[in-house]
N, C-alpha and C positions, 0 to 999 in steps of 0.2 A: 332614573335620571329625570323623567318627567315630573315625578313627585318632588324631587329636590328643587327643580325650577319653579314649580307651583308654590312651594313653601317660601322660596326666596321672594317671589312676587308678592306674597302676603306679608312679607317682613319678618318671617320666622327664620332668622338667619342661622341659629344654631342647628335647628332641625334640618334645614336645607343643606348645610355643610355636612352634617352627619350622613345623610342619605347619599349625597354626591360622593363622599369618600368611600362609602360602602360599595356603590356601583363601580367606582374606579378600581377598588381593590379586587372586585370580582372579575376584572378584566374586560369590562364593557367600555370599548374605546371611545364612543361618544362622551361618556362620563369622564374618561381620562383627559380628553381634550378640553372639556368644559372646566374641569377642576384646574387644569393647567392655566387656562385663561384667568380664572379667579385668583390663583396664586401669583400670576404675572402682574396683575394690576392691583392686588390687595383687596379684592371684593369679598367681604364677609369672612376673610381669613387673612392672617398676617402676610404682607407682601413678601414674596420669595421668588424674584424674577428667574434666577437660575433653575430652580426646581420647576417653576411653571413652564419655562421653555423646554426643559427635558421631557415633561409630560406631553407637551404638544408634539414634539418630535417623535416620541414613542408612538403616539396615536397616528401621526402622519405616516410613519414607516409601516404601520399596519393598514394603511389605506383609508382611514376615516376621512370623509370629505371635508368636514368642518376643520379638522386638524390640518389637512393639506392647505386649505385657505389661510388659516392662521400662521402656519409655518412659513409660507411665502411672505406674509406681511412682516413677521418678526425678523426674518433674515434680511429683507430688503429695507426695512425701516430701522434696523439696529435697535429693536425693542427688547431689552433685557439680554441681548447677545450681540457680539460684534457684527457689523454689516457684512453680509456675504451674498452678493448678487448672483453669483454662480449657483449657489445652493437654492436661492429663491426661484431661479429659473427651472431648476430640477423639480422643485415642488409643483411649479406650474405645469410642467410636462406630465407629472404623475396625475395631477388633477384633470388635465385635458384628456389624458388617456382614459380616465374613468368617466368621461362624458360631461365634464364641467364646462359649460359654454363660456362663462366669464374668463376662465383660465385660458381657453383656446383663443378667445378674442385678444387677450393681452399678448399672447405669444405671436399671434398674427400681426398685430400692430407693431410689435417690437422687432419682428423678423426683418432682416435686411435683404433676404432673397425674395423677389417678387412672386415667384411661383409658389414657394413654401408659404409665404404670407397669405396668398389667396386661398390656398388649401386650408390653412388654419382658420381664417375668417369664415370660410364656407362651412366648416365643421361647426363653428360657433353659431352661425346664422341658422343652421339646421336645428339648433336647440331653441330658437326663438329669441336669442339674446339681442336686444334692440341695438346696443352700440355696434355690434358686428353687422347687423343689417344696414345701419347708417353708414358704416365704414365701407361696405361693398359699393354703395352709391351706384347701383345699376350694373355693376360688373357681373358677368355671368359666373355663378358659383361653380366650383369644381370639387369633386370629392374623390381624388385618387388615393391609393394606398400611400401612406407616408409615415415617417418616424418622428414622434414628438420630440425625442432627444435631438434629432437633427435640426428641427425647427428652433428649439431652445438654443442650440449651439450657434445658430445664425443670427442671434439677437444683436441688434445694433443700438447701443445706448449712447451714441455720440450726441444726440439731440439734447441730452441732459448734462453734457460736459462741455458744451460750446462756451467760448469766452463771453463774459458779461460786460457790456459797455454801459456804465452808469453816467448819467448826465445830472449835474447839480442844478436843480431848479430854484432852490432857496437855501441859503446858508443858515439862516436863523428865522424860524425853525427849520431844521434840516429836512429837505424834501428832494428826493432823487427820482429820476425816471430811467427806465430801460426800454428801448424800442422793440426788442425781440426776445423776450425771456422764454416763451414757450412756442413750439411749432404748431401749425394749424391742426394737425391730426390729434395732438394732445388736447388742444382746446375742444375739439369736436367730441372726443371721448369723454371728457369731464362733463360737458353739457348733457350728453346723452345719458350718462350714468346718473346725473343729479335730477334730471327732469321728472321722473316718476315719483320722487320723494319730496318734492318741493312743498313747503308749508309756509304759512304766514310768518314773517319775521317778527321777533320779539325784541323788547328793549329792557336793558338792565336799569332798574330804578335805584334811587338812593338807599332804599331799604334792602338792596341786594336781590330782590325778586325779579324774575323775568316776566314781562307782561306784553300782551298785544296792545299797542297804543296807536292813536291816529297819526302820530309823527312818523310812523314807519308803515308803509303800505305794500312794500315789495314782498316777494316770497324767497325762501332760503332753504338750503339743505346743508347740514353739517355732517361731515363724514367722521365718525368715531373710529376707534381702532378696529372693531369688527367689520365696519362698513368699508374699510380701506382695501387696497390691493397693491400689487407690485407697481403698476404704473402710477397710482396715486402716491405711493411712497417715494417714487422717483421725482414726482412733482414736488412733494414736500421737501425733499433734499435740495432740489434745484432752487426752490423759493427761499429756503433757509440760508443757503450759501449766498444767494443774491442779496438777502437782507443783512448778511453778516451776523447772524444769530445762530445759536445752537439749535439743531433740529428738534431736540427733546424739549425745548422751551416753548414750542409752538402749540397753540390750541388746534383743535381739529380743523381740517380744511373746510371752509365755508364757501358755498356757491350761491350767489345772489342772482335773482332773476327779476327784471323790471319790465312790466308791460307799459304801454304808453300811459303817462300820467302818474305811474307809481314812483314813489320816491322814499328816501330816508332823510328826513328834515335835519337841519344842522344839529350836530351832536359831537360829543367827545368819545374817543375810544378808551381812555383810561377809566379805571374803576374808581368811583367816588370813595374817598377815605372816610367812610361813616362807621359808626359802631357796628351796624348790621353787616358791613362788608369786612370787618376786621379779621374774622376767621378765614375767609376766602383769601384775603391778601396775605395772611400769614402762611398759608399752605401753598398757594399758587404764585404769589408775587403780583406785582403790578403789570398791567399791559403797558409796554413801553414803545413798541414799534408795530406798525401796520404795513403790510404789503398787499396791494391790489393788483390783480391781473385782469385786464379786459380781454374777454374770450372771443368776442365777435365784432364784426362791423355790421353794416346794414341797418343802422338806426340813426336817427337824428337827435341832437341834444345829448343828455345823459352824462355830462362831464362831472368830475368830482370837484366840487367848489369849496374854496376856503374863504368865507366871507370876510374874516378879519384881516386877511392878507390881500383881498381883492385879486384873487388868483383862481384859475380854473384849469384843470388838466383832463385830457381825454386821450390816453394812449391808444395806439392802433391795436388791432387784434393780436393777442400774444404779448403785448407790451405791458409794462408794470409801472406802478407808482409806489414809492416807499416814503414813509414819513414817521417821525417820532412824536409820541404823545407827551413826552416829558423832556425837560431840559437836560443838559449834560450832568447836572448834579442830582437828577432824579425827581425834580419838582414838576408837578403837573403843569402842563403848558396850555393855557386856554386859547392861545393863538391858533392851535391846531383844530379848532372848531371846523367841522367840514360837513358837507351835504352830498349824498348820492342823488344828483338831480335826475328828474324823470326824462325818459326818452319822449320826444314829441311824436315820433312814429317809429315803428319797428320794435324789436325786443332787445334789451341790453342784458348781457351775461357777464358776471364778474366773479373772480375768486377773491375772497377776503381771508387774509391770514394774520392773526394776532400773535405777538410774541410777548412772553412774560419774563420776569426777572428770575424765575425759578423753573427747574425741570418739571414737566408735567407727565413725562413718560419714563418708565424705568430704563436705565442704561445698563450696559454690561459691567459687571463688578470686576 
């Protein structure tokens, strides 16, 4: 499998696939799970979501750690298979049982029983998983004997199903706000998970390339499919439902961090319709809707500004802002020029979610 991944990194796709198939056919479960991922997303092999999911499940049932992680994602995110949150929690329990700190933390945060939640978070913290350490927030850890299936059975998902109250801020262009989309514990988890992987944000140019430019000085982390987990998939679903868009049409969850003085100068979210972008737009569709979630308080400034509308919005922690980048007929709308303004003190954390006109993830056939 290591040889296949090395060949893939070198661009030798055919050889990489041949070696991965050989390893999977030999019963090497890490190769089975990796091949399943490749087939799920169509990486160097024709896209075959059903077959990819079947391979991932096969490896997960055999206890492969990577497959357990993937299986929980595909079931909670409805990636190539119908959404099955009960089965996603089952995979988390198996992963936690095997010592996966991230799985244990998710079960602890989702658990509605305070004692079981503390036990799960303590087990996660013992592995050094930072979000669990942050979630404990000084509480004394406890490590009793417990049943991971019992913890999974006590999961409370009501925070992701609460009614959404939308306020119309502008009719044209359409801008909506939601005061309480995500609870504080979810915001804290997302920030803790993103912080170690933050990197300088880039800008999409007219030629389709992404570059670091002076107009954007903040840092960002984009969660791809493999980077995701059950809680992040629940966040994706919650955001998609709030935005009124299919979850599969969303780009990866982006988490933006602004230190004092850092900003994203006025820009559009839609993709410029240039010859260089034609292929991307054909495959992925246009970016048509944006949803921002402010993840924290404790900073000054930092509003989202719309200079051509003379408007500024700063939702409370957990609150969201939704706006369209195109008009109802799909025409790019320059009135949606906006800026992520800098905090003058404190740190600003925001989720950014872009929605396209086409599905980006495989769905159940």
